[in-house]
C-alpha positions in Angstrom: -21.3 -20.4 -16.2 -23.6 -17.5 -17.0 -22.0 -15.2 -19.5 -23.1 -11.5 -19.7 -25.2 -12.2 -22.8 -27.1 -14.8 -20.9 -27.7 -12.4 -18.0 -29.0 -9.8 -20.4 -31.2 -12.3 -22.1 -32.9 -12.9 -18.7 -33.7 -9.2 -18.6 -35.7 -8.9 -21.9 -39.1 -7.3 -21.4 -42.2 -6.9 -23.5 -41.5 -4.2 -26.1 -45.2 -3.2 -25.9 -45.0 -2.6 -22.2 -46.3 1.0 -21.6 -43.7 3.6 -20.5 -45.1 6.0 -17.9 -45.1 9.7 -18.5 -42.6 11.8 -16.6 -44.8 13.7 -14.2 -44.5 16.9 -12.3 -43.8 16.2 -8.6 -46.8 14.9 -6.7 -44.8 14.1 -3.6 -44.3 17.4 -1.7 -40.9 18.7 -2.4 -39.4 19.0 1.1 -35.8 19.7 0.0 -34.2 23.0 -0.6 -30.7 23.1 0.8 -27.1 23.1 -0.3 -26.7 19.3 -0.4 -28.5 16.0 0.0 -26.1 13.5 1.7 -28.3 10.4 1.9 -31.8 9.3 1.1 -33.8 6.2 2.3 -37.2 4.7 2.0 -38.9 2.5 4.6 -39.5 -1.1 3.9 -43.3 -0.6 3.4 -42.8 2.6 1.3 -44.7 4.7 3.9 -41.8 7.0 4.9 -39.0 8.8 3.1 -36.0 10.1 5.0 -33.4 12.6 3.7 -30.1 13.5 5.4 -29.2 17.1 4.4 -26.6 19.7 5.0 -27.6 23.4 5.1 -25.6 26.3 6.4 -23.0 23.8 7.6 -25.6 22.1 9.8 -26.8 18.5 9.2 -30.3 17.3 10.0 -32.9 14.8 8.8 -36.2 15.4 7.1 -38.8 12.6 7.5 -41.9 12.6 5.2 -45.0 10.4 5.4 -45.6 9.7 1.7 -49.2 8.9 2.4 -50.2 12.0 4.3 -47.5 14.4 3.1 -46.6 15.2 6.7 -43.0 16.5 7.0 -40.9 16.4 10.2 -37.5 17.9 10.7 -35.3 15.9 13.1 -32.7 18.2 14.6 -29.3 16.8 15.5 -28.5 16.2 19.2 -25.2 18.0 18.7 -23.4 20.1 16.2 -21.3 17.2 15.0 -21.9 15.6 11.6 -24.0 12.5 11.0 -21.8 9.6 9.9 -22.7 6.6 7.8 -26.1 7.8 6.5 -29.6 6.9 7.7 -31.3 3.5 7.8 -34.9 2.5 8.6 -34.8 -0.1 11.4 -37.6 -2.7 11.2 -40.7 -2.1 9.1 -41.6 1.5 9.8 -41.0 2.2 13.4 -37.5 3.5 13.8 -34.8 5.5 12.1 -31.2 4.7 12.9 -28.1 7.0 12.4 -24.9 7.9 14.1 -23.2 11.2 14.9 -19.6 12.0 15.5 -19.0 13.2 19.1 -15.5 14.3 19.7 -13.5 11.2 18.8 -16.3 8.6 19.1 -19.5 7.9 17.3 -22.8 8.3 19.1 -25.5 5.8 17.8 -29.0 7.1 17.8 -32.5 5.7 17.2 -35.5 7.9 16.4 -38.8 6.4 17.3 -41.2 7.6 14.5 -44.4 7.1 16.6 -43.2 8.7 19.9 -40.9 11.1 18.2 -38.2 10.5 20.7 -34.5 10.0 20.2 -32.6 7.3 22.2 -29.0 6.3 22.3 -28.0 2.8 21.2 -24.7 0.8 21.8 -21.6 2.1 20.2 -22.2 0.7 16.8 -19.7 0.0 14.0 -22.3 -1.4 11.6 -26.0 -2.1 11.4 -28.3 -4.6 9.6 -32.1 -4.6 9.7 -33.7 -8.0 10.4 -37.4 -7.4 11.3 -39.7 -4.9 13.0 -38.7 -5.7 16.5 -35.0 -6.5 16.4 -31.9 -5.6 14.4 -28.4 -7.0 14.4 -25.7 -4.6 15.5 -21.9 -4.8 15.4 -20.7 -2.9 18.4 -17.9 -2.8 21.0 -18.1 -5.0 24.1 -16.7 -3.7 27.5 -13.3 -5.0 26.6 -13.2 -3.0 23.4 -13.5 -5.9 21.0 -16.2 -5.9 18.3 -19.3 -7.9 19.0 -22.6 -8.9 17.4 -25.7 -7.9 19.4 -29.5 -8.3 18.9 -31.0 -5.0 19.7 -34.7 -4.5 20.6 -35.7 -1.0 19.7 -38.9 -0.9 21.9 -36.9 -1.6 25.1 -33.7 -0.1 23.7 -31.8 -3.1 25.1 -29.2 -5.3 23.4 -28.2 -8.9 23.9 -24.7 -10.1 23.1 -24.7 -12.9 20.5 -21.1 -13.4 19.5 -17.7 -11.7 20.0 -15.9 -11.2 16.7 -12.2 -11.5 16.0 -10.2 -8.4 17.0 -10.5 -5.4 14.7 -13.4 -6.8 12.7 -14.4 -4.2 10.1 -17.1 -5.7 8.0 -19.5 -8.6 8.2 -21.9 -10.7 6.0 -24.8 -12.4 7.7 -27.9 -14.6 7.3 -30.7 -12.1 6.7 -33.4 -14.0 8.6 -31.7 -15.9 11.3 -29.5 -13.0 12.2 -26.5 -15.3 12.8 -23.2 -13.9 11.6 -21.5 -16.3 9.2 -18.5 -14.5 7.6 -16.5 -11.6 8.9 -13.6 -9.7 7.4 -11.1 -8.7 10.1 -8.1 -6.3 10.2 -5.0 -7.8 11.9 -2.8 -5.2 13.6 0.8 -4.5 12.5 2.8 -1.9 14.3 5.4 0.2 12.5 7.5 3.3 13.1 9.7 4.4 16.0 7.4 7.0 17.6 5.7 6.5 20.9 2.3 6.4 19.1 2.9 3.7 16.6 0.8 3.5 13.6 -1.6 0.5 13.2 -1.5 -1.1 9.8 -4.1 -3.6 8.7 -4.1 -6.9 6.8 -7.4 -8.2 5.6 -8.5 -11.7 6.6 -11.7 -13.6 6.0 -13.2 -15.6 8.9 -16.1 -18.1 9.0 -17.9 -19.8 11.9 -17.2 -23.5 12.1 -19.5 -26.2 13.5 -18.3 -25.4 17.0 -19.3 -21.8 16.7 -15.6 -20.7 16.5 -14.2 -18.2 14.1 -11.7 -19.8 11.7 -9.8 -17.9 9.0 -10.2 -19.1 5.4 -6.7 -19.3 3.9 -8.1 -19.0 0.4 -8.9 -15.3 1.0 -6.0 -14.5 3.4 -4.1 -12.3 1.0 -5.0 -8.7 1.0 -3.8 -5.6 2.7 -6.4 -2.9 3.3 -6.1 0.0 0.9 -2.9 -1.1 -0.8 -3.6 -4.5 -2.4 -3.0 -5.3 -6.0 -6.6 -5.6 -7.1 -5.8 -8.1 -9.7 -3.9 -10.6 -7.5 -6.4 -10.9 -4.7 -9.6 -12.8 -4.1 -12.0 -10.4 -2.5 -15.2 -11.4 -0.8 -18.1 -9.2 -2.0 -21.2 -10.7 -0.6 -22.9 -13.7 1.1 -26.0 -15.5 0.0 -29.0 -15.1 2.4 -28.8 -18.8 3.4 -25.2 -18.3 4.6 -23.9 -21.1 2.4 -22.3 -19.3 -0.6 -19.7 -16.7 -0.4 -19.4 -14.5 -3.6 -16.0 -13.2 -4.4 -14.2 -11.5 -7.3 -10.9 -12.6 -8.9 -9.0 -12.3 -12.2 -10.7 -14.1 -15.1 -9.4 -15.3 -18.4 -10.1 -12.0 -20.1 -7.7 -10.1 -17.9 -10.6 -8.4 -16.0 -12.1 -9.5 -12.7 -15.1 -11.7 -12.7 -17.6 -12.9 -10.0 -17.3 -16.4 -8.6 -18.9 -18.5 -5.8 -17.3 -20.3 -2.9 -19.1 -23.0 -1.0 -18.7 -22.5 2.8 -19.8 -26.0 3.6 -17.3 -27.8 1.4 -14.7 -24.9 1.4 -14.4 -25.2 -2.4 -14.7 -22.8 -5.3 -17.8 -23.6 -7.4 -18.5 -21.7 -10.5 -18.3 -18.4 -12.5 -21.3 -16.1 -12.2 -20.2 -13.1 -14.3 -17.3 -13.1 -16.7 -17.0 -10.6 -19.5 -14.1 -8.7 -21.1 -15.9 -5.4 -20.8 -16.4 -5.4 -17.1 -14.3 -5.6 -13.9 -16.0 -6.8 -10.7 -14.1 -4.7 -8.2 -15.6 -4.0 -4.8 -14.7 -0.2 -4.9 -16.3 2.6 -6.8 -14.5 5.5 -8.6 -13.9 7.2 -5.3 -12.3 4.2 -3.8 -15.2 3.6 -1.4 -16.7 0.2 -0.7 -19.8 -0.6 -2.7 -22.4 -3.4 -2.6 -21.4 -5.7 -5.4 -24.0 -8.5 -5.1 -27.6 -7.4 -4.5 -30.2 -9.8 -3.0 -33.9 -9.4 -2.5 -35.2 -9.0 1.1 -38.5 -10.4 -0.1 -37.5 -13.9 -1.1 -33.6 -14.0 -1.1 -33.2 -14.2 -4.9 -30.1 -12.7 -6.6 -31.1 -9.4 -8.2 -28.0 -8.0 -9.8 -24.2 -7.4 -9.8 -22.4 -4.1 -9.6 -19.5 -4.0 -12.2 -17.0 -1.4 -13.5 -16.2 -0.6 -17.1 -16.1 2.8 -18.7 -18.7 3.6 -16.0 -20.2 1.8 -13.0 -23.1 -0.4 -14.0 -25.5 -2.7 -12.2 -26.2 -5.8 -14.4 -29.6 -7.0 -13.3 -30.0 -10.8 -13.3 -33.6 -10.6 -12.1 -36.3 -10.0 -14.8 -38.4 -7.6 -12.6 -35.5 -5.3 -11.9 -34.3 -5.5 -15.5 -37.8 -4.3 -16.5 -37.7 -1.4 -14.0 -34.3 -0.4 -15.3 -35.6 -0.4 -18.9 -38.6 1.7 -18.0 -36.6 4.4 -16.1 -34.0 4.5 -18.9 -36.7 5.1 -21.5 -38.5 7.7 -19.4 -35.6 9.8 -17.9 -33.1 11.8 -20.0 -31.2 9.5 -22.4 -27.8 10.9 -21.5 -28.3 10.1 -17.8 -27.0 7.1 -15.9 -30.1 6.0 -14.0 -29.1 4.0 -10.9 -31.7 2.0 -8.9 -30.4 2.5 -5.4 -33.3 1.5 -3.0 -36.7 -0.3 -3.1 -39.5 -1.3 -0.8 -39.8 -4.9 0.4 -42.8 -5.6 -1.9 -40.6 -4.3 -4.8 -43.2 -1.9 -6.1 -41.5 1.4 -5.3 -38.0 2.2 -6.3 -35.7 5.2 -5.7 -33.5 6.1 -8.7 -30.5 8.4 -8.7 -30.4 9.9 -12.2 -27.3 11.9 -13.2 -24.9 12.7 -16.0 -21.9 14.9 -16.7 -24.3 17.9 -17.1 -26.7 17.0 -14.3 -25.4 16.6 -10.7 -28.3 14.3 -9.9 -32.0 14.1 -9.2 -33.7 11.4 -7.1 -36.9 9.9 -8.5 -39.6 7.7 -7.0 -40.9 5.1 -9.4 -44.2 3.5 -8.5 -44.6 0.4 -10.7 -48.2 -0.2 -9.5 -49.3 3.4 -10.5 -46.9 3.6 -13.4 -45.6 7.0 -12.3 -42.1 8.5 -11.9 -42.0 11.5 -9.6 -39.0 13.7 -9.0 -38.0 13.9 -5.3 -34.9 16.0 -4.9 -31.9 17.5 -6.6 -28.7 16.3 -5.0 -27.0 19.7 -5.5 -29.8 22.2 -5.7 -27.4 25.1 -5.5 -25.9 24.2 -8.9 -27.2 26.0 -11.9 -27.5 23.2 -14.5 -27.5 25.7 -17.4 -23.9 26.6 -16.5 -22.7 23.0 -16.7 -20.8 21.8 -19.7 -20.5 18.4 -21.4 -17.6 16.0 -21.7 -15.9 15.0 -24.9 -15.0 11.3 -24.7 -11.6 10.5 -26.2 -9.6 7.3 -26.9 -6.0 8.4 -26.8 -3.4 6.3 -28.7 -0.4 5.5 -26.5 3.2 5.0 -27.6 3.0 1.2 -26.9 0.1 0.8 -29.3 -2.6 0.6 -26.6 -5.3 3.2 -25.9 -6.3 5.2 -22.9 -9.7 6.6 -22.1 -9.9 10.3 -21.4 -12.5 13.0 -20.9 -12.2 16.6 -22.0 -14.7 19.0 -20.3 -15.5 21.6 -22.9 -15.8 25.3 -22.0 -19.4 26.6 -21.7 -20.8 27.6 -25.1 -18.1 25.7 -27.1 -19.7 23.3 -29.6 -16.6 22.5 -31.6 -13.4 21.7 -29.7 -10.6 23.6 -31.5 -7.6 25.5 -30.2 -8.7 25.3 -26.5 -6.8 26.5 -23.5 -6.4 23.3 -21.5 -5.9 22.3 -17.9 -4.6 18.7 -17.4 -5.6 17.0 -14.1 -3.3 14.2 -13.0 -5.1 11.4 -11.2 -4.2 9.6 -8.0 -1.9 6.8 -9.1 -3.3 3.2 -8.8 -6.5 4.2 -7.0 -8.5 6.7 -9.0 -10.3 6.5 -12.3 -12.7 8.9 -14.0 -16.2 8.2 -15.3 -17.4 10.2 -18.3 -20.7 10.9 -16.5 -19.1 11.8 -13.2 -20.1 15.2 -11.9 -17.3 17.3 -10.5 -17.8 21.0 -9.7 -14.1 21.6 -10.2 -14.4 20.6 -13.9 -17.2 23.2 -14.4 -15.4 25.9 -12.5 -12.6 25.8 -15.0 -14.8 25.1 -18.0 -17.1 28.0 -17.1 -14.1 30.3 -17.3 -13.2 29.2 -20.8 -10.7 26.4 -20.1 -10.9 22.9 -21.4 -10.4 20.4 -18.5 -8.7 17.1 -19.3 -9.0 14.0 -17.1 -7.0 10.9 -18.0 -7.5 7.2 -17.0 -3.7 6.6 -17.0 -2.1 3.2 -16.8 -2.1 2.0 -13.2 -5.8 2.8 -12.6 -8.2 -0.1 -11.9 -11.3 -0.8 -13.9 -9.8 -1.5 -17.3 -8.2 -4.9 -16.9 -4.9 -6.3 -15.6 -2.7 -5.2 -18.5 -3.7 -1.6 -18.1 -3.3 -1.7 -14.4 0.1 -3.4 -14.3 1.7 -1.2 -16.9 1.4 1.6 -14.4 2.9 0.1 -11.2 5.6 -2.0 -12.8 7.2 1.2 -14.3 6.9 3.1 -11.1 4.9 6.0 -12.5 7.0 6.8 -15.5 4.2 5.5 -17.7 1.8 8.0 -16.1 4.1 10.8 -17.3 4.3 9.3 -20.7 0.5 9.0 -20.8 0.2 12.7 -20.1 2.7 13.5 -22.9 1.0 11.2 -25.4 -2.4 12.7 -24.6 -1.2 16.2 -25.1 0.7 15.4 -28.3 -2.4 13.8 -29.7 -4.7 16.7 -28.8 -2.3 19.2 -30.2 -1.9 17.2 -33.5 -5.7 17.1 -33.8 -5.8 20.9 -33.1 -8.1 20.4 -30.2 -5.9 22.3 -27.8 -3.2 24.9 -28.3 0.4 24.0 -27.5 1.1 27.4 -25.9 -1.9 27.4 -23.5 -1.6 24.3 -21.4 -1.5 24.1 -17.5 -1.2 21.3 -15.1 -3.3 20.6 -12.0 -2.6 18.1 -9.2 -4.5 17.3 -6.0 -3.1 15.4 -3.0 -0.7 12.6 -3.9 -0.9 13.4 -7.6 0.9 16.7 -6.8 4.2 14.8 -7.1 3.5 13.5 -10.6 2.3 17.0 -11.6 5.7 18.4 -10.7 7.4 15.5 -12.3 5.4 16.0 -15.6 6.4 19.7 -15.6 10.1 18.9 -15.0 10.2 16.5 -18.0 9.2 19.3 -20.4 10.6 22.6 -19.1 8.8 25.7 -20.4 6.2 23.6 -22.2 3.5 24.3 -19.6 2.3 27.8 -18.7 1.6 27.1 -15.1 1.0 24.6 -12.3 -1.8 24.5 -9.7 -1.4 22.2 -6.7 -4.3 21.6 -4.3 -3.5 20.0 -0.9 -0.1 18.9 -2.1 1.8 16.0 -0.6 5.2 16.5 -2.1 7.1 13.6 -0.4 5.4 10.8 -2.4 8.6 8.7 -2.5 8.7 8.8 1.3 5.0 7.9 1.3 5.7 4.7 -0.8 8.7 3.9 1.4 6.6 3.8 4.5 4.2 1.3 2.9 7.1 -0.8 1.5 8.6 -1.2 5.0 5.5 -2.5 6.7 4.4 -4.6 3.8 7.8 -6.3 3.9 7.2 -7.2 7.5 4.2 -9.2 6.3 6.5 -11.1 4.0 4.4 -10.8 0.9 5.3 -9.5 -2.5 4.3 -5.8 -2.9 3.7 -3.8 -6.0 4.7 -0.8 -3.9 8.2 -2.2 -3.7 8.3 -2.4 -7.5 7.3 1.3 -7.6 10.0 2.2 -5.1 12.7 0.3 -7.0 11.7 2.1 -10.2 11.6 5.5 -8.5 15.0 4.9 -6.8 16.6 4.1 -10.2 14.9 6.8 -12.1 16.5 10.3 -11.5 13.6 12.1 -13.0 11.3 10.8 -10.2 13.5 11.9 -7.3 11.9 14.7 -5.3 14.9 17.0 -5.5 15.2 16.5 -9.3 11.5 17.0 -9.7 11.6 20.4 -7.9 14.8 21.4 -9.6 13.2 20.8 -13.0 10.2 23.1 -12.4 10.7 26.3 -14.4 7.1 27.6 -14.7 5.0 29.5 -12.2 3.4 27.4 -9.4 0.3 28.2 -7.3 0.0 26.1 -4.1 -3.2 25.8 -2.1 -3.0 24.4 1.4 -5.8 23.5 3.8 -5.7 23.0 7.5 -7.2 19.5 7.1 -5.1 16.5 8.1 -3.3 14.3 5.5 -1.7 11.4 7.4 0.5 12.6 10.2 0.6 16.2 8.9 -1.8 18.9 7.8 -2.0 19.9 4.2 -0.9 23.3 5.2 2.4 21.9 6.5 3.1 20.1 3.2 2.2 23.3 1.3 4.6 25.3 3.4 7.4 22.7 2.9 6.9 22.7 -0.9 6.7 26.5 -1.0 10.0 26.9 0.8 11.7 24.3 -1.4 10.7 26.2 -4.6 11.5 29.6 -3.1 15.0 28.4 -2.3 15.5 27.6 -5.9 14.2 31.1 -6.8 11.2 29.7 -8.6 8.0 31.8 -9.3 5.6 30.4 -6.7 2.6 31.7 -4.8 1.1 30.2 -1.7 -2.6 30.4 -0.7 -4.3 29.1 2.4 -7.9 28.2 3.1 -9.4 27.2 6.4 -11.9 24.4 5.6 -11.9 21.3 3.5 -13.9 21.3 0.3 -17.0 19.4 1.6 -17.4 21.7 4.5 -17.4 25.2 2.9 -18.9 25.7 -0.5 -18.1 29.4 -0.5 -14.5 28.6 0.4 -14.3 26.2 -2.5 -15.6 28.8 -5.0 -13.1 31.3 -3.7 -10.3 28.8 -3.9 -10.9 28.0 -7.6 -11.7 31.6 -8.5 -8.2 32.3 -7.2 -6.7 29.4 -9.2 -8.4 30.7 -12.3 -7.1 34.2 -11.8 -3.6 32.7 -11.4 -4.0 30.9 -14.7 -5.4 33.9 -16.5 -2.4 35.9 -15.4 0.0 33.3 -16.8 -1.9 32.4 -20.0 -4.2 35.3 -20.7 -7.9 35.2 -20.5 -9.3 32.5 -22.8 -12.0 33.4 -25.3 -15.4 32.3 -24.2 -18.2 31.7 -26.7 -21.4 32.6 -24.9 -24.3 30.3 -25.4 -27.2 31.4 -27.6 
């Protein structure tokens, strides 16, 4: 077993090793747009590609890092690019997909001929060498399949058909043979003509007869709704295809990293076990991340992605540990400097450097030249001088434990005292907040003089099983108690004023926002709901019904039992208990079967029938599509709060 201290010991570098000076950009700055969506470097380090959105139009910029030549690759349609950009082979091709109506169009850009060709309908892509790549696409019958694709001839050869509804795959990096696949088994529910398809996660492996066989050891997870501490989740495959890495609960109450031998079908040993870290295969936004990182040069294990108070890559490899140390000492100390890409010879590295006051800058570190050059700001439209820092808090809870919280201070405020405060309630059991996470919503409120409080309430992953289970076993009551404990603590410390507190909820957290307000009538000065989904109890009920059909214990059922027996969590009681002004913001975007606008209208009518003070606002586009619309939405929310609470005093910076 390798404990964390042993891993860190492997990473020790020479203290006298020179640290390069942070240079002005020598690579031509080709980026000046609203947002950088993805960045990639070719295997040889010759080309840099950037996926950008400007004026609601997506395109790719390709730069030759040797000559400085820049090309703009225009999209073949007005639809957005999905899944990012990948260099196929050594240098020759760039692969990406575009949405086209309801399907994806897979495209390959030939860098030499400058032509764009279509490729098979691809679900996933892995690079193997300069001539071929392994593709996961659909065969004529609609089932997923593995293909070898030759980019020169633009032809694909079927290798294997996968189990139905395969959604992810690990493979041998050099032979190109698929070894392990995660599949989604269909389960129909509902009475409508178009029945919803639910998914259960199964892990399959190829046997000696080249047949797919499920591994019972991992057949225990339901996509999107599993108890992260009761499952064994595959997170990576060794390049030789013999060892499956997975995460599970360890003796510290967090999740550790373990190995499973695919030849003997037996669990082998612990790789990373530490009370400070959870090894969970999702990031703070609930998106899949690469947990185990291997070298494409010689297949050695490089590092492990783990979650604690923030996401961290623990480098096992001494070279990458040295690189991490150099960039940490060179770039701003407050930043989290994440090595995200590197060339095959492991001499050039792309680093994403960001913090709570910096939305992110991409850097190119050249270890041979000893230089670090800035490449691109991720959000160049953001004025960093207007961003404000987080105050990190450990909130004591009524059961004797502590909860991590972050208070975004208003701009110009150096001492947190008697602040007007907005409390943001998180998504239950799926969202946690990092202190260095950049969120423009935080700064919109803080720039207007409000403190903005985010809470890692019980029920959120990343802080161990005890913290997680306290949330779901009590059906959400603990979340409301966490909010009250946090506010009582901040009021006692005179950090916030008791007569200037508002609540904010987004999406599914809207229900808990209303419930929190109903537990303390007239305590809050106002409520803001963005994209509300009021029928959260019904949402849980849906999931409980189809999980019951799978005949497995569900923590959602525990939530439902608690909500059913707790009057304060019934939707009618929650709405009846709201006695302060409410602002509802609805979008036309879809949320499940309905649009956010429909939920907003439903909630608005329910409050109006009870003669509550409520205002309804509607905006046409989701946040990520319309920056100006977002600004207008939050300016309207701030005006609403100022009307209820008065305009907070803002200390202008010197």
